[in-house]
C-alpha positions in Angstrom: -15.9 6.9 -68.8 -16.0 4.2 -71.6 -16.8 1.1 -71.1 -18.3 -2.2 -72.4 -20.7 -4.9 -71.0 -19.5 -8.2 -71.3 -21.8 -10.1 -69.6 -25.3 -11.1 -69.3 -25.4 -9.3 -66.0 -24.9 -6.3 -67.8 -21.2 -6.4 -66.1 -18.8 -3.8 -67.4 -15.3 -3.3 -68.3 -13.6 0.3 -68.3 -10.7 1.0 -70.3 -8.4 3.9 -71.2 -7.9 4.4 -75.5 -4.5 6.1 -76.8 -6.2 6.4 -80.0 -6.2 5.3 -83.6 -3.3 6.7 -85.2 -4.0 9.4 -87.3 -4.5 8.7 -91.0 -3.2 4.7 -90.5 -4.8 2.2 -91.5 -2.8 -0.9 -90.8 -1.7 -0.1 -86.8 -1.2 -2.8 -84.4 -3.3 -2.6 -81.3 -2.3 -3.8 -77.9 -4.9 -4.5 -75.3 -3.3 -4.2 -71.8 -4.6 -6.3 -68.7 -3.1 -5.2 -65.3 -2.1 -6.5 -62.1 -3.3 -6.2 -58.5 -3.9 -3.4 -56.7 -2.1 -0.9 -59.8 -4.7 -0.6 -62.2 -4.5 0.1 -66.2 -3.7 3.9 -65.3 -0.1 2.5 -64.7 0.9 2.0 -68.2 -0.6 5.4 -69.2 2.9 6.5 -69.9 3.3 4.4 -73.1 0.6 6.5 -74.5 2.9 9.4 -75.5 4.7 8.0 -78.1 1.7 5.3 -79.2 0.6 6.9 -82.4 3.6 7.9 -83.5 4.7 4.3 -83.7 1.4 3.0 -84.9 0.6 1.7 -82.4 -3.1 1.9 -80.8 -2.9 1.0 -76.9 -6.4 0.3 -74.5 -5.7 -0.3 -71.2 -8.4 -2.4 -69.6 -9.6 -2.6 -66.1 -10.8 -5.8 -64.4 -13.5 -6.4 -62.2 -13.3 -3.9 -59.0 -11.1 -1.9 -60.6 -11.8 1.6 -61.2 -14.7 2.0 -63.7 -15.4 -1.3 -63.9 -18.2 -3.2 -62.3 -17.9 -4.8 -59.1 -18.3 -8.6 -58.6 -21.7 -9.7 -57.4 -22.3 -12.1 -54.5 -22.2 -15.2 -56.3 -19.2 -14.1 -58.2 -17.8 -13.2 -55.1 -18.8 -17.0 -53.4 -16.9 -18.5 -56.3 -13.8 -16.6 -55.7 -13.1 -16.8 -52.4 -14.8 -20.5 -51.6 -12.6 -22.9 -50.8 -13.4 -25.7 -53.2 -11.2 -25.6 -56.7 -13.4 -26.3 -59.0 -15.5 -22.6 -57.3 -12.5 -20.7 -57.9 -11.8 -22.3 -61.8 -15.1 -20.9 -62.2 -14.7 -17.3 -60.6 -11.4 -17.1 -63.4 -12.9 -19.0 -65.5 -15.4 -16.2 -66.1 -13.2 -13.6 -66.0 -11.6 -14.9 -69.0 -14.8 -14.9 -70.3 -15.3 -11.1 -69.9 -11.6 -10.1 -71.1 -12.5 -12.2 -74.7 -16.1 -10.7 -74.9 -14.2 -7.0 -74.1 -11.4 -8.0 -76.9 -14.0 -9.1 -79.5 -16.6 -6.4 -79.1 -13.9 -3.4 -79.1 -12.4 -5.1 -82.6 -15.8 -5.0 -83.9 -16.9 -1.7 -82.3 -14.0 -0.3 -83.5 -13.2 -1.8 -86.8 -9.6 -2.5 -85.4 -7.7 -3.3 -88.5 -6.8 -7.4 -89.1 -3.7 -8.6 -89.2 -2.1 -8.4 -93.2 1.4 -8.6 -94.9 2.2 -5.7 -96.8 5.7 -4.7 -97.9 7.3 -7.6 -96.8 5.7 -6.5 -93.4 3.0 -8.1 -91.0 0.7 -5.1 -90.0 -2.3 -4.7 -88.2 -4.1 -7.6 -85.8 -3.8 -7.2 -82.3 -1.8 -8.1 -79.1 -2.3 -9.7 -75.5 0.0 -8.3 -72.4 -0.9 -9.4 -69.5 0.9 -7.5 -66.5 1.9 -9.7 -63.0 -1.8 -10.5 -61.8 -3.0 -10.6 -65.0 -1.8 -13.2 -66.5 -4.1 -15.9 -64.2 -7.0 -14.4 -66.1 -5.4 -14.8 -69.7 -3.2 -17.8 -69.7 -7.5 -19.1 -68.5 -8.5 -17.3 -71.4 -5.7 -19.3 -73.8 -6.8 -22.6 -71.7 -10.1 -22.4 -72.5 -10.6 -21.2 -76.0 -14.6 -21.9 -77.4 -15.8 -24.2 -80.4 -13.9 -23.1 -83.4 -17.9 -22.3 -84.5 -17.8 -19.8 -81.7 -18.2 -16.3 -83.0 -15.5 -14.6 -80.3 -13.2 -18.0 -80.8 -13.2 -17.3 -84.4 -12.5 -13.7 -84.4 -9.6 -13.5 -81.8 -7.9 -16.6 -83.7 -8.1 -14.7 -86.9 -6.6 -11.2 -85.1 -4.1 -12.6 -82.0 -0.8 -12.6 -83.0 1.4 -12.7 -80.2 0.7 -13.1 -76.6 2.8 -11.4 -73.8 3.1 -12.6 -70.5 4.7 -9.4 -68.6 6.1 -10.9 -65.2 3.7 -13.1 -63.9 4.0 -13.7 -59.8 4.1 -17.8 -59.4 1.1 -18.0 -57.8 -1.2 -17.3 -61.1 0.5 -19.9 -63.1 0.0 -23.0 -59.9 3.7 -22.8 -59.1 4.0 -23.7 -55.3 6.2 -21.8 -53.0 8.2 -22.2 -50.1 6.0 -21.3 -46.8 8.8 -19.3 -46.0 8.5 -16.8 -48.6 5.5 -13.9 -47.4 3.9 -11.5 -49.6 3.2 -8.2 -47.7 -0.7 -9.0 -48.7 -0.5 -12.6 -46.7 2.0 -11.0 -43.9 0.4 -11.7 -40.4 2.4 -9.4 -39.1 0.9 -6.5 -40.6 -2.9 -5.5 -40.3 -5.2 -5.4 -42.5 -4.7 -1.6 -43.2 -0.8 -1.7 -44.1 -1.2 -4.5 -46.0 -2.2 -2.4 -49.4 0.5 -0.2 -48.6 3.3 -2.1 -47.7 2.1 -4.4 -50.7 2.9 -1.3 -53.2 6.3 -0.5 -51.8 7.5 -4.1 -52.0 6.1 -5.0 -55.6 7.5 -1.5 -56.9 11.3 -1.8 -55.2 14.6 -3.5 -57.0 15.8 -6.5 -55.5 18.6 -8.1 -55.9 19.2 -9.5 -59.3 19.3 -13.1 -59.9 20.1 -13.6 -63.4 20.2 -17.4 -64.2 17.0 -19.8 -63.3 19.2 -22.1 -61.3 20.6 -20.1 -58.8 16.7 -18.7 -57.9 16.3 -21.0 -55.0 14.3 -20.3 -51.8 17.4 -19.4 -49.6 18.7 -17.1 -52.0 14.9 -14.9 -52.7 14.8 -15.1 -48.9 18.4 -13.2 -48.5 18.0 -10.7 -51.3 18.4 -7.2 -50.3 16.5 -4.4 -51.5 18.9 -2.4 -53.9 18.4 1.0 -53.0 18.2 0.6 -49.3 21.9 -1.5 -49.4 23.8 0.8 -52.0 21.8 4.6 -52.0 21.7 4.6 -55.6 18.8 6.9 -56.4 18.1 4.6 -59.8 17.2 1.8 -57.6 15.0 4.0 -55.1 11.7 2.1 -55.2 9.7 3.3 -58.1 6.2 4.4 -55.9 9.1 6.3 -53.3 10.2 8.5 -56.8 6.8 9.7 -57.1 4.3 12.4 -55.6 1.6 10.5 -52.7 -1.7 12.1 -55.7 0.7 10.2 -58.6 0.8 7.1 -56.5 -3.0 7.0 -55.6 -4.0 8.1 -59.3 -2.5 4.1 -60.3 -3.6 2.7 -57.2 -7.4 0.8 -56.0 -6.3 -0.4 -52.8 -10.1 -1.8 -51.7 -9.2 -4.3 -54.5 -7.2 -6.5 -51.2 -10.2 -6.9 -49.7 -12.4 -7.9 -52.8 -9.7 -9.7 -54.7 -7.4 -10.6 -52.5 -8.2 -14.3 -53.4 -6.5 -14.3 -57.1 -3.3 -14.4 -55.4 -4.1 -17.3 -52.8 -6.4 -19.3 -55.2 -5.3 -23.6 -55.4 -2.3 -24.4 -56.5 -4.0 -26.7 -59.3 -6.6 -23.9 -61.0 -3.9 -22.1 -62.2 -1.6 -24.9 -63.3 -4.2 -26.6 -65.4 -4.7 -23.2 -66.7 -0.8 -22.9 -67.7 -0.8 -26.6 -69.1 -4.3 -26.0 -71.3 -2.5 -22.4 -72.2 0.5 -23.0 -73.1 2.2 -27.1 -73.5 -1.4 -29.3 -74.5 -3.0 -26.5 -76.7 -4.7 -29.0 -78.9 -3.5 -27.1 -81.7 -6.4 -24.2 -80.7 -4.9 -21.1 -82.5 -1.3 -22.9 -82.9 -0.3 -19.7 -84.8 0.1 -17.7 -81.2 3.4 -16.5 -80.2 4.1 -16.1 -76.4 6.8 -14.0 -75.2 7.4 -14.1 -71.4 9.7 -11.2 -69.8 11.6 -11.8 -66.9 12.7 -8.2 -64.9 15.7 -9.8 -63.0 15.3 -7.1 -60.1 11.8 -7.7 -59.7 9.9 -9.2 -56.1 10.2 -13.6 -55.7 7.1 -14.6 -56.7 7.7 -13.3 -60.2 12.0 -15.0 -60.4 9.9 -18.1 -59.5 7.7 -18.0 -62.4 9.9 -17.8 -64.3 12.1 -20.8 -62.8 9.0 -23.0 -63.3 8.4 -21.6 -66.5 11.8 -22.5 -67.9 12.1 -26.1 -66.2 8.6 -26.4 -67.6 9.2 -25.9 -71.1 12.7 -28.1 -71.2 10.5 -30.8 -69.2 8.2 -30.8 -71.9 10.5 -30.3 -75.0 10.2 -33.4 -76.6 7.0 -34.7 -74.6 5.1 -35.0 -78.5 2.3 -32.8 -76.9 1.2 -29.7 -79.3 2.4 -26.4 -78.2 2.6 -23.3 -78.6 5.9 -21.4 -79.5 7.6 -19.3 -76.0 10.3 -17.7 -75.7 11.4 -16.4 -72.6 13.4 -13.0 -72.5 15.4 -11.7 -69.6 15.3 -8.0 -68.7 18.2 -7.1 -66.4 18.4 -4.1 -64.3 14.6 -4.1 -64.4 11.8 -4.2 -61.6 8.3 -5.1 -61.3 7.3 -1.7 -62.7 9.6 -1.0 -66.1 6.8 0.1 -67.9 6.2 3.3 -65.9 10.1 4.4 -65.1 12.2 6.0 -67.5 13.6 3.8 -70.4 16.9 3.4 -70.9 17.1 4.3 -74.7 20.8 3.5 -74.7 20.7 -0.7 -74.1 20.0 -1.4 -77.4 21.7 -5.1 -78.3 21.2 -7.4 -81.9 17.7 -8.7 -80.6 14.5 -7.2 -80.0 11.2 -7.9 -77.8 9.2 -7.5 -81.0 5.7 -7.2 -80.9 5.2 -8.8 -84.3 6.3 -12.0 -85.9 9.5 -11.0 -86.8 12.5 -12.0 -85.2 14.4 -9.0 -86.0 14.5 -5.4 -85.7 13.9 -4.6 -89.3 10.4 -4.2 -89.5 9.4 -3.1 -86.0 12.5 -1.6 -84.5 9.8 1.6 -83.8 7.3 -0.7 -82.4 10.0 -2.3 -79.6 11.2 1.0 -78.6 8.4 2.0 -77.1 7.1 -0.7 -75.2 10.3 -2.5 -74.0 13.2 -1.0 -75.1 15.5 -3.2 -74.0 17.1 -5.7 -76.3 19.1 -9.0 -74.9 21.7 -10.6 -76.7 
């Protein structure tokens, strides 16, 4: 079971590795951080074509998930504390461990650094965080160590692109109405029911809201499960399309009781991370491109997050602060589990979600096809 030690207490993070593409010395490496309850295994389907597309995919399991170390008593105390300063310590520790993992993996596996060959940018790494995994990712970007720090220098040299894949509002510090309730916070459900209901809810296809201006509390409350209203199997809840044994191989229900606090920390903790990560960067790692990915049939916290992120981007546009390049990309007719669903190869348009520094498909069309094969006009 492959792991890397990430702190002085000997804690480890488990990972799955698609492996270096055969005979390729200029492949691109993508580190993927999973969300809540679903662990890194939910991204295994992407392994199938990674090598042929000169990609190496690393699925990292967060603490308390299969193969990774549980949190110790002090770490649990900070995470579940009611004090924002202690919560910030908890999230900051997760971010530091993630940075340590990536740096050590790069060094131990001789990952090719970014280079420019035959008019193309090759090598280097991207970071992709899905759902709740965006919490530690934003904290990592918000708390970049001094420029003399070895890890900071190494990651600054290697990271080319950061993908915020369908983050929920709470891990960006975006408040929501108390009328909007996730299954894990539903007082009508027993503690045993909450993880199961969450798995079904988060993998559903919900009525699309395709522009931020129509994403309101009232509109989110009125949304229905599209399969329930149409009977169209295309929109059947992803988890219900799978055998129980397959679902069980993708989830860690016990994470609910251990690290469920990551979805209910003080808004100010996550809001500060987001601000420093994207909008007040002071020029740290200023070459990074950030792409926020918005499946428009996802669950309400994720739609609310992209409404808030869009508004922040507009509000901060001309304020003079040093910001990262941020692009928000909508994926129509997709849900929170898009990476696991059968990709639609016919949905190509003119502009792609590139996994490199280019704005067209000319240099990296094949890479785009493997990870998120949707083009948005």
